[in-house]
N, C-alpha and C positions, 0 to 999 in steps of 0.2 A: 680680513684682509687678504687679497689675492696676491699670488706671485705672478709676476709678468712672464709671459711664455717667451722661449728663445728660438728663434728661427733654426730649423734642423740644419741648414748650412753652417750655422755658427757654433754647433755642438762638436766637442772633441770626437775624434775618430775612435771607434771601438777597437780594442786590440784583437788580432786575428785569434780565434780560438785554436787551441791545440787539440789534436785528438786525444781521447782518453788513452792511457797506455795499454789497456787490455783490448782496445778495438782498433783494427786498421782504418786508415781514412777512407771515406766513401769515394767511390770512382763514379763520378757524375758525368763523364764523356758520353756522348750520344753519337752513333755512327749513322750517317745519312747516305742513302743511295737513291739516285735518280737514274731510271732506266727509259729511255724513249725508243719506242718501236714504230718505224715508219712502215705504211701499207702502200704497196704499189700493185697496179694491175698491168700485166703484159698487154699491149695493144698492137705490137707488131712483132710476132714471134721471129721471123726472119732477120729483122734488124737486130733483135736482142742477141740472137746465136751468133751473127756476124761479128758484132761488137765484143761478144765474148771470147770468140776464138782469136781475136787479136789482143785481148787483155790476157788471156791465158798464156801467150807468147811473151808479152812484156811483163807478166807477174806470174811466173811459174809456180813460185812458192805458195801463193794465195790460191791458185787454182788447184794446187795439189791438196790443200786443206779441204777442198769440195770434192775430192775424188778424182779429179782430172789428172790423166797421164797422156804422153804423146800418142798412146794406142788406143785410149778410150775418148769419145767425144764427150762433151758435156750435155747433160739433160737440160731442157728449158727451164727447170727450177734452179739446177746449179747455175747456170749462165746468168739467170737473173740475180741470183745471190752474189755472184762474182761481181757484176756490175755495180750492183748496190753498195758492196763493201769498198769499192775503189773510186766511185763518182758521187757528186753531189746531186741535188734534186733537179737543177736545170739541165745537166748532162744527161742524166736519166731520162727525162722526157723527151729529148731528142734521140735517144737510143731505142725507144718503143717502150719505156715503162712509164705509166700514168700514176702520179701520186694519188692515193685514195683515202689518206687520212693518216692519223697517228695516235698512238696511246703512250701515256707516261705513267709509269709505276714508281712510285717514291715509298721509301720504307725508312723508318727511323727507329732505333732501339738502343738501349744501353746493353752491354754485353751480357747481363745477367736477366734480361727481360725478353719477352716475345715482341716482335717488331710492331709498330704501327703502320698500317699500310694505307696508301692513297692511290686510287687509279683514275686518271683522267683521259677522256678519249674523244675524238671528234670524227672517228671512223663510223660510216653509215652501217646500221644493222642490216644483214642480208637475209632474206626470207629462207634461204636455204641451209643457213648456218646452224651447227648442232646445239 
């Protein structure tokens, strides 16, 4: 004689298990971090430097983080970084910076483990890259 099976949704709920008194509860939280790095190419250095000078006057604190003071001009690299920090893709293209791709790095780990890493990129590989 066979016993009829009960559908799992009709079974009573199991009581929550209490941790053993000699062991602390497990911390199963996972911390996830996603970092996206945009890649740009300076196509018009004069325009980038002109827009960066204006940006340095309106955002002196951000410009100072890049080493700019009223007595020191911004390098082209610092000018591009300043503009990228303050503007979106459409504005950057109009300022002489052309988007060339992006890379996304995702890491996930519990506090007691090494992280699991995933890196995604659509940036073209260059012949001269190291």
